[in-house]
Structure formats: C-alpha cells, structure tokens
N, C-alpha and C positions, 0 to 999 in steps of 0.2 A: 304546841310543839314548835321548836326553834330549828330553822334551817341555817346551816352555815352560810350557804350562798342563796341569794334570792333567786327563785326560779325565773328563767327568762320567759318573756312573752314570745313564744314561737308561733309563727304562722304555719299552718299545715302546707306542705308543698303541693303545687298543682298536680293534678292527677297525671298529666302527660309530660311533666318536666323531665322525667327520666328517659322518655322516648324521643326527645327533641333531636339529639344527635342521629338517631336512627332515621328519623323522617328526613333530615337534611341529606344524609347519605343516600337515601332512596331517590330524592329529587336529583342529586348530582349524577347518579347512575343512569337515570332516565335521560338526562340531558346528554350524557356521553354516548348513550345508545343511538340517539338521534344524529349526533355528529359523526358517528363511525362511518368509515369508508366501506365500500364494497370489498369483500375479501378477494385476495389475488387468486387467479386461476392456477398459477404455478408457484412452486416453492423452489428456492435455491438452497441446497443442503450441502454442508461441509462436515466431514468427520474431523474432529479436533483432538480426540483422545485415541490411544492405541487399543487394539482388540485383544491384546495379550491378557490372559487371566480373566477373560469375560466368559459368561456361560454360552453354551452352544446355541441357544435360541436367539441371543442377541447377535451372534456372528451370522446366523442365517438371515436375519432381517437386514443386516448391513450388506450381505452378499446380494440380497434381492434388489437393493437399490444401487448396486455397483459402486459401493463406497469402500470396498475392501483393499484396493490397490494402494492408494496413497492418502495421507492426511491432507487436509486443506484443498482437495481436488473438488471443484464444484460439480454438482449433479442437479439437473432440473427434474423435479418430481411434480406430478399433477396433484392438485389440492382436492382430493376425494376423501370421503369418510374412512374408507379402508386403509388408504395410505396414511392418513393422519393417525389412525389407531396404532399402526405399526411404528410410525415415527415417534409417537408418544412413549412407547416402551423403551426406545433407545435414545431419548432426547438428551440424556446426560452425556452421551458421546458425540452429539451433533450440535451444529449451529444451523438453525432453520430461519431463512429470511424470505419475504415475499419477492417475487420477480417483478421488477418495475420496468416499464417501457416508457421513458420520458419522451422519446421521439416517435413512439408508435412502431408497429411492425411495418417493415418495408413491403411494398407491393411486388417488387421484383424478387424472384428467388435467388438471383445472382448476388444480391446485396446481403443476403443472410450470411454469406461467408465473410463479410466485412464487418459483422457485428461483434462487439467485444463485451464480455461479461465482467463488470467491475466487482470489487470485493464487497461493496455495499448492496449488491443485488440488482444493480441497474444494467440493463442491456442497451448499449448505445452503438450508434453507427460511427465507425472510424474508417474512412476510406484509405486504402493502401496506395502507395505511389505505383504508377504504371511502369512497365518495362521500358517504354520509350523515354521516360524522364531520367536518363542516366546522369551521372555527375559531369559537370563541365570539364573542359580540358585543363583549365587553370587549377581547379581543385585536385585533379589527378596528378598534375606536375608537382604540386607542393607536398605530396605524401612522402613521409619519411619511411624508408625501407630499412630492413636489417642490414643489408649490404652497405647502404649509405652511412648508417651509424658506425659500422665497424671501420670503414675507411676514414671517416672524419675523426673518430677518436684515436685511431692509429697515428694519423698525422699530428694531432695535438700532443700525443705522447712523444713522438719523434722530435717535435719542436720544443718540448718541455713547457708546454702551455696548459697543462691539465688544470692546475690550481690558479690560473691567472686571474680569474674572477674573484677568488677569495683572498688571495695574497698578492696584491699588485706590488710590483717592484718599485721601490722608492730610491732614486739615485739623486742624492743631493750632496755632491762632493765639492769642496771649495776649489780644487784645482781642475775640475772637470775631467778627472781621471776615471777610468773603468766605466765609462758610460756605454750604453748599448750602441753598438755600431749601426751605421745606416743600413748596412746589408741585413742585419738581424731584424730591424724595424720593418724593412721591406718584406721580409719573409712572413713576419707576423701579420702584417696587413693583408698579404696575399691569402693566408689561411682564413682570416676573418671574413674577407670578401667572398671566399669560396663557400663559406657557410651560408651567407645571405644570398 
C-alpha cells in the first residue's frame, strides 16, 4: 500500500504537557496570596450612577448606606461580610475603595476635624490656618474692590485712554504739528500713576 505522504515520526506528548500552564498559574496564585496585604477595615464608597429606573431593592440598599443624596459623595463603610454582601449587589452603581491612612490616625480628637479624604481613598491630615494668622496689612491694601475698578475705568473713559494699550498713538509728523500737548501728557501720566 502506497502513502501519498510519508507518515511522520511523532513522539507521544508528555502526559502532563497539557497541564503545564495550569501548574504555573497555581504557583503564581500562591505567590500572590503570600504577597497580599491585610484587607482594609474600612471602605470608601462613592455612588457614580443614578438611581432612576433601578429596582426597589437596590434603592433600599443605597439608602441604607446613605448614598441616595448625591453622586460622588464619599461614605465610609465598615468592611464586614454583611456589608460586603449588600455592596456586591449594587457594585455596578458604586466605586468601592479601601480607606488608606498613610499618616495614621491622630491621637487627638481635635485633629480629626482637620483630616481630609482624597478621591483615591487616602485620609490625610491637612492643618487649617488659625484665626490669628490674618492677612498682612500690605496684602489688604492691594486688594482691588468693585468701587476702585468702576472709578478707574470711568477715568480711563473720560480721558479716552481705554484702548491705549492696544492701539498706541503714533505721531510722526514732519512739521511737528498736531502733537499731543504737554498738558494732555501730564494728565495721562497722572492717571497711570494713580493706578500704580
């Protein structure tokens, strides 16, 4: 009997060759379990989708965690099996992040009011300025008020200097005729000095 093609000399595959990727995956998984951090005790939960056209049981769960009022309002929830079970049912409406304390919890209760929750779930200490540290007198003098702006612009309009910065006057006449008088120059300098 003639074969069109000569049969190849094939070696039978090793018995565990098909399982090699599974064994590697199992080893990687065990390594990742060893490197895993301890789970956070608190979650920061944000609602990112509206509750409109959602079933009543989802709305009840959202109400339980006080997330009904506004989207993207952070709420701190304890990491317990009961809470996790409820959050899992509405996780498509939420963003759940672990609460991180890079600076640790403050010992003094008064400092808790100066803690700020960032959008990435970090609770950091940001001291607020005290009432005694008011602005210096120089910075208060340099403030521009509405009354000042009105009077300044009214003077500019009266002197016809509104577009002076954009369209400077060019007087280049051969006979020195129609040049700005000294009196007008003096008035312009007076206004500009008043601004500074």
